[in-house]
matplotlib code that plots the C-alpha trace (Angstrom):
import matplotlib.pyplot as plt

x = [-4.8, -5.7, -1.6, -1.8, -0.7, 0.3, -0.6, 3.2, 4.0, 1.8, 3.1, 6.6, 5.5, 2.9, 4.8, 2.0, 2.1, 0.9, -1.5, -3.1, -4.0, -5.3, -7.9, -8.5, -8.8, -11.1, -13.3, -14.2, -15.0, -17.2, -18.8, -18.8, -19.8, -17.4, -16.1, -12.3, -11.6, -9.5, -6.4, -4.6, -2.1, -0.2, 0.3, 2.1, 4.8, 5.2, 5.9, 8.1, 9.8, 10.1, 11.6, 14.1, 15.4, 14.5, 14.9, 11.5, 11.8, 12.0, 8.9, 7.2, 7.5, 6.8, 3.2, 2.6, 3.4, 1.0, -1.9, -1.4, -1.5, -4.5, -5.9, -5.7, -7.3, -3.8, -4.4, -7.3, -7.7, -3.8, -2.8, -1.3, 2.2, 2.7, 2.7, 4.2, 7.8, 7.9, 7.0, 9.5, 11.7, 10.7, 11.0, 14.7]
y = [-1.8, -2.1, -1.4, 0.6, 4.2, 5.9, 10.2, 10.7, 8.4, 10.6, 13.8, 12.6, 11.5, 14.4, 17.2, 18.4, 19.0, 16.2, 18.5, 19.8, 16.6, 15.0, 17.5, 17.3, 13.5, 14.1, 16.5, 14.3, 11.1, 13.3, 14.9, 11.7, 9.4, 7.2, 4.0, 3.8, 0.2, -1.4, -2.0, -5.5, -5.4, -8.1, -5.7, -3.6, -6.4, -8.0, -3.6, -3.1, -6.6, -5.6, -2.1, -3.9, -6.3, -8.9, -12.9, -14.5, -17.0, -13.7, -12.9, -15.8, -15.0, -11.7, -12.6, -15.1, -12.9, -10.7, -13.2, -13.8, -10.4, -9.7, -12.9, -11.8, -8.4, -6.6, -4.5, -3.0, 0.7, 0.9, 2.1, -1.4, 0.2, 1.4, -2.5, -4.3, -2.3, -4.2, -7.3, -7.2, -6.4, -8.9, -11.9, -11.4]
z = [-13.5, -10.2, -8.7, -5.7, -5.9, -2.6, -2.7, -3.0, -5.9, -8.0, -6.6, -7.7, -11.1, -11.7, -10.2, -8.5, -4.4, -2.8, -0.6, -3.7, -5.2, -1.8, -1.2, -5.3, -4.0, -1.6, -3.2, -5.9, -3.7, -1.8, -5.4, -6.7, -3.5, -4.5, -2.3, -2.3, -3.1, 0.1, -1.1, -1.4, 1.5, -0.5, -3.3, -1.0, 0.1, -3.3, -4.2, -0.7, -1.4, -5.0, -4.8, -2.6, -4.6, -2.2, -3.0, -4.0, -0.5, 1.0, -0.1, 0.0, 3.9, 4.1, 2.2, 4.7, 7.5, 5.8, 5.3, 9.4, 10.1, 7.8, 9.3, 13.2, 12.1, 13.1, 10.3, 10.7, 10.2, 8.6, 5.9, 4.0, 2.6, 6.7, 7.6, 4.4, 5.1, 8.8, 7.2, 4.7, 7.3, 9.5, 7.1, 6.6]

ax = plt.figure().add_subplot(projection="3d")
ax.plot(x, y, z, "-o")
ax.set_aspect("equal")
plt.show()
């Protein structure tokens, strides 16, 4: 469904320790030689904004800011969810 999920989310819903999920995930990726798709930062912004019940106007501003961050490659090497929260905060 292409919905980004963090390991923390999966651990909370499955009632399995995060460390075990991380270990299994790494093993599966290694053994099956899977290329991990990059998470779209825009989906992360929408997810953070929806969790905080932010207005559509603010969400739109946050997406514009995230677009600039991605275009200027300021997010290189960082997790999209780690960038989404400050972007949403800055858009308010």
